[in-house]
N, C-alpha and C positions, 0 to 999 in steps of 0.2 A: 580401496580406501575404506576405512572403518565406517559403519553405519551410524546414523544419529541415534541417540537414546530414544526409547519409546515414549519418554516424557516430554519430547520436543514437538510442538505444533507449529506449522508454518501457515501464516495468514497471508494470502496473495489477493489483495483487494482491487488492484487497478490495472491488471495486464490484459483483461478481456476487451475485445473490440466490437462485440456483437451489439447491434441495435435492432431489436425485434421489429418485424414488419408492423406489428400491432401498435407501435408507438412512434413510427417514423413521421406520421402526420403532424406530430407536435413540433417538429423542428422547423425553424424559420430559414435555415441555410439550404442552399442547393446541394446537389450530390457531391460536387467537387469541394465546396466549402466545408461540408460536414466531414468528408474524408480527411481534409487538412486538420480540422479541429481534433478529430480522433487521434491522428498521428501526434499532435502536440501534447495531448492530455493523457495518453496511455503510458503506463509503465511497461513498455513492450518487453516481452519474453522473460519477465521476472519469474514466471512459473518454472521455466527451464533453467534460468540462471541460479535459482536457489534450491530447487527441489528435485533435480534429477536423481533418481534412485531412491527417493524417499517414499515409503508406503503411502498409498492414497488416504489411509485412515488417519494420517498425521498432517494432512493438507486441507485447508479450507480456502477455496478460491471463489471469488465472485464470478458469476457466469455471464454478466452483461457489462457493457461499457459504463464507466463512471458518468458518462453523459446522460445515461438513462436514470440511474440513481447512484449516488456516491455512498457506499456502505460505510465509509469512515467518517461521515458527518453525523452529527446529532439529528435525529428525525424531527425534533422540535426546533424550529428556526430561532426561537427565542434563546436557545442555549448554544446556537452555532454561530461563532463569530463571522465565518465566511458568508453567511446569509446576507449580511449587510452589503456585500458586493455582488449579490445575485448568484452566489455559488454555494448555496446551502445543500441540503440533501438532494434536492431536485434543482439542477442548474437552470437559471434563467438567462445567464450571460455566458459568452465565450471567454476564452483566456485573455482576450484583449478588450473585453468590456462591451462587445456588440451583442445584440439580441440573439440568443440561441434558440429559444422556443417562442412559438406563438403563445398568447395568454391561455392558460389552462385553468380549469375550475378546481376548487378544493377537492371535489370528488375525483377528478382526474389524478391529482397529486396523490390522493390516498390510495388509489388503485396501484400506482407505481410502488408505493411503499409496501402495500400488502402483498404485491406480486413478487417483488425482487428484493426489497430491503429486509423485511421481517424474516423471510425464509433463510436468508443468508445468516442473519444474526442468530436464528434458532440453531442452525448447523454449527456455528462457531461456539455457541454456549454449550451445546450438547457434546461436541467433540472435546472441548476443554474439560467439562465436568467428568466425562467418561475416563479420560486419561488421568485426571486428578484422583479419581477414585481407585484406579488401577495402580498408579505409581506413587501416590502420596504427594506429588508435586508436579507442576507443569512449567515449562518455559515456552512462552508464546513469542515467536519471532515474526515480526510484522515486516514483510518483504516489499520494498519499493525501489524505484529509480527516479532520477530527476534530470531535467534539462541542463545542459552544460552552461547555458545562459538563462538568466531569470525570465520567466514568463511575466507579462505585465500584471497578471492577477496575483502574483506571489508577493508576500510581505517583505521577504528578505531579498533585496536587490544587490547585495554585496558581490563583487567580483575580485579576484577569481574564486570559483567554487571548488570545494574539496573533491577528492575522489570518492570518499566515503563519509556519510553522515550517520552517526549513531544517535538515535532518539530514545529518550527515557521518560519514565513516569515517576513522580516523587514517591509514590507508595509501592509500585510494583517492580521498580528497577533498583535493586540494591547497588551501592557504589562498586562493590567488588565485581559485579556483573558488567557494568558499563566499562570499568577499567580493563576487564579481560578482553572485551571486544575491541576496544581502542588499541590495546597492546598487540593483539593478534594481527589486526590489519596494518598497524604501523610496522610491525616486524616483517611483513610481506612487502613493504615499500610503498604503501598507499599513504596519501595525504588524508588525514582523518580529522573531523571536527565533531564535537559533542553538541547536539541540539542546534546545529546550524548547517545548512539554511532551513532545516525543518526540525521540529521538536515533537516529543510525545511518543507514545507507543500504544497500540490498540489493545484494549482489554474488554471482554464481554461485559455488558452492563450488569448482568446477573452476578458477576464476581467483582465488579469495579469497587476498589477501596474497601472490600469486605474480606477477600480471600488472600491471606498472606502467603499461602503456599503456591500462589500463581505469580511467577515472575514474567516480565515482558520487556522486550527491547525492539526497537525499530532499526532496520538496516536500510539505508538509502544509498544507491549506487549511481554515480554520475554516468549518464548514458553515453557520453563520449568514449568511455572505456570499452564498450561492447556493441555499440549500435551505430548504424547510419541514421542520424536523427532526422534527416529529411524524408526518409522512406519508412522508418520503423523496422527495418530489417537488420539482422545481425551483421556486424562487420567481421573482418578477418581475425579479430582478437577475441571473439566471443568465447570459444572453448577454453582459451587460456584464462580469461577473466572468470568464467564460471567455475573452473577448477580452483582458482585462488579463493573465490568467495566461499566455496565449500570447505576448503582446508582451513581458512581463517575462522569460519563459524564453528567447525568441529573443535579447533584448538581452544576457542573461547569457552565452549560449553563442557569441555572435558575436565 
């Protein structure tokens, strides 16, 4: 299969399950409860689902679980809508509203941001800028998955959920691009929605609403298509779905 253009960058923010030993003391859940929450909240296997065969220089992946820090949230809670429900950049609540962490200090919170959040965004900005300078333009693909049934913390509780959700940004996602992704996935037989149940597309703050040569789109895949949602392990359809995701994405960007 043809390779992706060198101007495409994949952002994989939520597939890691690692919770470093240095921060485990913060969590109020026991081992089994924490494992269950990780399974619920992780975009399992999205690195493999989206980026098999893609050069490492075109991939920016978060290295720790979103329960440690969520790199797709604003670091400033006053700018982050999900902080009102205890799920800002540093989660205080579980997906069903229970306490996730013991109370931590402002200093503890800052250490998490300095150790995990800022380096991730520095990598994303640097990778995007380097490819922008080399190619004259960048397409940033924000790679996600979502639960087949809404989690209690999610704003959109509508059922049934689509197979694929395409998320856009008013500035960084031209209509021809979102149309191309919708058409590619629909042609492959997927049920597709635009900005539902999730919306938006990740863009580095360094470039956000400033760099018109940076296009961005979010692709969200319903986990029921490729995953055993109870275990977080691939189901028997994983390879077929991964191949379809790659073919549809290539078709949309070609």
